[in-house]
N, C-alpha and C positions, 0 to 999 in steps of 0.2 A: 623285433619284440612284439609288434602287433598281431602277428600269427602264431606267437608261441601257445598262448592256451586257448585262443578263440577262433584261430584263422581268420577269415573274413566273415564274421557272424552275419552279414547281410544276406548271404545264401540261406540261412535258416528261418527266415522271417514267416514265411506263409506256409502253416500246416497242411492246407489243403493241396498246395502244389508239390508236397513231397519235398525230398531234400535238395534237389537243385531246380525245383519249379521255377524260381525267379528268374532263371536264365531266360527262358522263353518269354515270359511275359514284361520283363525290363531287358529286352534285347538290345535296347539302344544305350543300356548303362554300360560305361566301360570299367570293368572292375579293375584292370591292371595300369593301363596307359593314362594317367591323370596327374598333373602337377609333377611329372617325373624327375625333372631336375630338382625341383624344390624339394623333393623327398630325399633324393640321392645327398643333396647337400646337407640337409639336418641329418641324415645317418652318418655321413662322413664326419661330422662335427661331434656328433655324439660318441661314435667310435674312438676318435682321437682323444676326446676329453676323458672317457671312461678307462681306457687303456693307459694312457700318459698319467692321469691323476692317481689311479689305485696302484699302478706300479712304482710309482714314487712313493707313495705312503708304505708300501711293502718294503721296498728298498731302504727307507729311513728307519723302520721299525728292526730291519736285519742288522744295520749296521750301528744302531745306538749301542753304546758302551754301558749305559745304566742299567741298573738292577731290572729284571723284566718284572713287569706288573700284570695283573689280571686284565686291567683297563686295553694294555697294549695287545694282549693275547686275544682280546675280542675285537678289537679294531683290525688286527692283523687278518683274523678269519672274515670279518665284514669285507674288508679291501679284497681279499682273495675271491669271494662270492661274486663281489662287484665286476672285479677284473673279468671273471668267466662270463658275466652277462654281457660284456662287450665283445668278448672272442666267440662265444657259442651262440648268443643270441642276434646281436647287433650285426656282426660281421656276416653270417649267413643270409640275414635278411637283406642287407646291402648288395650282397652278390646275387640273389634271387631277384632283386629289383632290377638288377642290371641285365641278366640273362631272361628275366620274366619266367622261363620254364624251370620246371625241376628236373635235373639231368643226372641225378645220383641213384636212382633207383628206390626200391621199395624200402630195404634193410636200413639203408643211410637215412631215409625219411623217418622212420621209426626212432632211430637211435637219436638222430639230432633233435627230434621233437621232445623226447625223454629227457635229454641232457639239458635241453633248453628250460623245460619245466624244474627240473632239479635246481639249477643255479637260480631260477627266479625264487623258488620256495626258500633255498637256503640263505639267499640275501635277507630275506623277511625273517626267517626263524633265528638266524644268528642275532638280528636286532631284537627280538623277542628274549633271547637268552642274554644279551647285554642289558637289558632292562632289568630282568629279574636279578641279575648280578649286582646292579647298582642299587637295587631295592635292599638285598641282604647287606651290601656295605654299608648303607645308611643306617638300616635297623638294627643292626650287630657289628658296629664298627670295632669292636676288640675281640670278635671272634675269628682268631687266626687258623685255629685248629680245622683242617679239611677245606680250606677255602679255595685252594687249587684244585683239589679233587673234585669239588662242585663244579667249579668253572668249565674243566675238561669234560665233565659228565653233560652239561649244559650244551656244549658246543657238539659233543657227539650226538646227543639226542636232536640237536638242530638239523645236523647233517642227515642222520638216520630217518628221521621223518620226512625230508625233503625227497630221498630217494623212495621210501616207501609210497608216498601220496601220489607220486608221479607214474607208478607202475601202469595204471590205465591207459597213458599215453601211448605205451607201446602197443596197444591193442586199437585205440581210436583213430590214429593217423596212418594213413598209407598213401602211396602215389595214386592219384586220380585225375580223370581228364576233366578240366573245367574250362569251359567256353573255348574247348579245342586246344586246350593248352595242359600240358602235363604239369601237374601241382602236387606238393606235398600236403595233402588235405585228409579231412575227416570223413568216415562214409556212413556214420550213424544217422537215423531218423531225428526229427525235430525234437520230441519228447526226451530221448535220450540225451541229446545234446543240451536240452535245458537243465537236465537234471545235472549232468556233469559241470556245466558253467555255475549253476547255484551253488554245487559242493566246492567248487574252486573260490568263489566269492566268500563262501562261509570261512573256508580252511586258511585262505592265503590273505583275506583282509580283516573280517568281521572278528573272528577269534583271536588273532595277533593284536587287532585294535583294543579288544576288551582286557587282554592280558596286560598289555602295555599301560592302558590306562589304569587298571587296579595297581600296578607297580607305582606309578606315579602319585596315585592318590595315596598310598601307604607311604612314600617318601615325603610329600608335602606334610601329611599329619604328623610323621615323625620328626620333621625339622622344627615345625611349629611348636610342638610339644617341648622338645629340648630347649628350644629357645626361650620359652617361657619358663621352664624350671630354672634355667641359668640366671635368666633376669630375676626371678623372684629370690634366688640366693644373693644376687648383688645387692637387692634392694634392703633385706633384712640384714645384711651384713653390718658389723660395728666398725667404726673409724679406727680401732686400735690396730697396729702393725700385724700382729699375729693373726687377728680375725680376717684382716685384709689379704694375708698372705693365704689362708685356708682358703678363702673365697677364690682367688684366683686360681689356685690348685683345682677347687671344686669345678670353675668355669673350665679350665683347660681339659678337664675329663668330660664335660658335657657338651662343649661345643664341638660340632662337626668340623673337621678341618676344611679350610677353603679350598684345597686343591680337590678335595672329594666332591665338594658341592660344585665345583667347576666341572668335573666329569659328569655329574649330573645334568648340569645345565647344557653340555654339549649333547649329551644323549637324547635330552628333550627335544634339542633343533633338529637332530637327525630323525627323530621320531615324527617331529612336525613336518619336515619335509617330505618324508616318507608317504604320509597321509595326503599331503598336497599334490604329490605326484600320482599316487596310485588311485584314489577315490574316483575322479574322472574317469579313469581308465577302465576300472571295475564297474561303475556304474552305468557309463555309456554301453559297454558291451553286454551288460545283463539286461539293459533296454532294448537293444539289438536283438538278443536272442528271444526275447518274449514278445517281440513285436511291436514295441511301441515306437520305434524311430522308423519311418517310412524308407523304403528302399530307393533312394534316390541318389543322383551324381554328387549332389553337394553334400549330403549326409555322409556318403562314403569317404568325400575328402575331408570332412568334420571329424570322422572317425579315425583316419590316419594320422590327423594332427593330434588329437586327444590321446590316441595310443603311444604316441611317441614320448608323453611324458613320463611313461612307467620307465623307462631305460634313462631317462633324465636324473631319475633318482640316484642311480649308480654314478653318475657324473658329478652330481652334488655332493655327494658323503665326502670326498677327499678335500674339496673346497671347505667343507665345514671342518674337517680335521686340522686343517692348515690355520684357519681362524683362530682355534684354539691352541695352536701348536707351540705357543711360548714355553709351556710346561707339558705338553699332552704326551711326549715320548718320555717322561719322568714321572708319569703319574702314580697312581695308588696300586695296593694290592689287588 
């Protein structure tokens, strides 16, 4: 996963040296053979966790006999995207760390990088779509008309944007000789690479984070407003049976169902883990690209560790689902 969007950014730090200038200046730095056993163990653990966890979620959703819900629909697509992260991103990375060299040729390199980018974007954008849907479910709890149509449109838009935004990767990546070893790498200059990584940072992290934050801001305000309104009705209600009955009916119309609140809490946890896993990866790679991280053996090792946090997000999501699983597969519209 650490080479999906950035390759190894340490090659692009010194603009005066050209694209691969640091190879000569830092010839003693080993770009490939360092902590190899530890990296393989981590990748194997991630692969098993991602594939087993998300496959279990998908199977559970397919086998459930309850009424299909919008929440389940979004979780299904998020689990599918995360499963592909394991199969298309982590597995090829694992294979390449074993073989070291890229042996599949130029076309396979371009196609693999493109698909890796697509599943990475889709995992993020499906989460954005889920947040928008939960915002709509809280702000318009009684609006059933067109809710499924909007949900499908959100998912379609998430996957479509993922395929579109990753088109440049078909041009950026190709087979190249790196330190005498064939690799699936990018051949653009430093300025172009910085522009690309900045655009990735904005489109894959900043914009989704802002949209999700806005959704949860609206959700919190809506819940607080409805809670105060219901509390006000209870406070001013008389003690007579008829008035008390009417107050309870008003409360039942105003209070947001606990199951719906629970799905919002689950989505919030998923978003929190997403930010926790992705922010170190994106920030560190961006700092590398702009030359703020010295190109040393220690920093390359740190980069590999930090960049492993990104696929950890796809392994953590199934755990979150099952923490909330007592009703999660019987959830809401």
